[in-house]
N, C-alpha and C positions, 0 to 999 in steps of 0.2 A: 055413691059413697058405700064403702065396705065397712061393716062392723062385725065384731065377733058375736055370734048368736048362741042360742041354747044348745045346738048340736056340738059346737066347739067346747062348751062347758061340760057336756056329757062325756065327750071323748077324753077331755083332760082329767075328769074325775075318775073315769074307769081305768085309766093307765097311770094314775098318780102313784109314785113310790111311797107316798105316805098313807095310802089307803089301808094297807095291812096294819100299820101302826095305829091309826085312828080306830079301826075296828077292834083291835086288841085292847086299846086303852079305854074305850067308851064305857064298858061296865064298871071299871074301877073309878073312872071320873064321876060317873053318876052316883056311886056309893059315897064318895068323898063329899060331893055337893049335897047329897041328902043329909049328911051329918052336919056339915058346916052352914048350909044355906048361904053360901058365898060363891065367888068365882073360882073356877077350876080351869086350868089351861094345859095344853100340850104343845111343846116346842121342839124344834130341831135347830141345829147350827147350820147356817148357810154362809160359808166363808167367815166373815167377822161380824155377822149379824145373827140375832135371834129371830127365827121365823116361826110364828105361831100358826100351827096347823089345825088346832081345835080349841074351842072354848065353850064352857057351859056357864051361864049366868042365870040369876033369878031376879025377879022384881024385888027391890029392897036391898040388893047386894051393894057393896061399896063400889065406887068408880073403879073401872079396870080399863086402862088404855090399850091393853093388848087386844087386837082384833084378829080374827081368823084371816090368814094371808097377810097380816101386818108384820112389820119388822121393827126391831129396836136394837140399839147398840148393845153389845154383850154386857158392858159394864154398868148399865142402868137397869138391868132386869135380873131378878133372882134366877129366872129360867136360864138366861144366858150365862150367868156365873156358874150354875150347876153344870151346864154343858161344857164350858171351857175348862173348868177346874178338873174335869175328868176326861181330858184328851191326852193324846200322845205328847210327850215333852217337846218334841220337835215342832208340832203344830202350835203349842202354847208359846214357844219361843218366837215363832213367826208372827203370831198375833201380838205379842208384847212389843216386837220390833215395829210393827205397823201402828200400834195403839197411839191415839191422840185424842184427848178429851177437849173438844172445842170450847166447852164451858169452863174448863180449868178447875173443875171440882175434884177430880181424881188424878192423883199423881201415879206414875208408873210404879213407884215403890209401894204405894197404898194398894194398887191393883194386884201386885204380886202377893202381898200379904193376904188380901181377900181371897184370892184363888187358892192359896195354900191352906188357909183356914177352912174354906168350903170343902176342899178335898178331904181334909182330916176329919171334919165333923160329919161329913156325908150329906150335907144340905147347905143351901145358900139362903140367906135372908137379907132383905133390904127394907129398911123402915123409912117411910116418908120420902123416898127418892123421886118417884114419878108423880105421886100425889101425896101431899103432906099428911093425909089422914089414913093412909093405907100401908100395909105391910105385905111384901111379897116373900113367899117361902117356896122353894123348889128343891126337888130331889132328882138326881140323875137316874135314867133308865140305862143300865149297864149291859154290855155284851160280855162274852166269855173272857175277853182280855181285860175287862174292867174299864172299858172306855165308854163314854156316854153316847148312846145312839139318839137319845131324846131326853127331855126333862118333863116332869110332871110338877105343876105349880099351882099355888092358890094365891089369891089376893083377898086379904081379910082386913077388918078394921084394925087400926093401930093398937087399940085397946085389947085385942085378942090375947087371951091368957092361956090358951090350951096348947101351947107349943110343945110341952112335954109329951102330950098324947098325940098331937097332930103329926109331928115328924115321923114317929115310928109307923103310924098308919099309912102315911104317904110312901115311906120306904117299902113297906109290905106291898102296897099297890104297885110300886115301880118294879119290884121283883116278879109280881104276877104278870105284869105287862110283858116284861122281858121273856118270861117263861112261855106265855101265849104266842109271842112273836117267834120263839124258837132261837133266840140269841143268847140265852143264859146257859 
């Protein structure tokens, strides 16, 4: 029987295109987690899914279904919405043509409105979608053309009231990550 081993894991991690991203993001993610004492995640867009490439959690944090190397549909994750809302209009149109919510909770019209609002306000938020007692908030990490290369997100208790302070801090961190990556 042939199984992937430690060497394959080492090789994959050394050559991963997300290595530079996670290295640039980690200090900012740690700072945000230190202040919030909650989950912080980093995601990229992989076709029509949100792929989580890093996550920091602490004992006592709220439930966070996003796992490293885990995927979620774009429309049920604040990270995915922050990513898709800040893509080229052609890519967004392809996604919307493809879109189908198997659960029937989100219509195409509602999704268009959410993407538009997310792009205008500069962050995405979803309350109680994945877990009823959590709130996902994410900001895009933008390149020079103002397209999202990644998103920085948090999962906090639904009762979290620091949104006015939290979003600007996350946006500042996202700009720092973009700068350190050399994409801004």
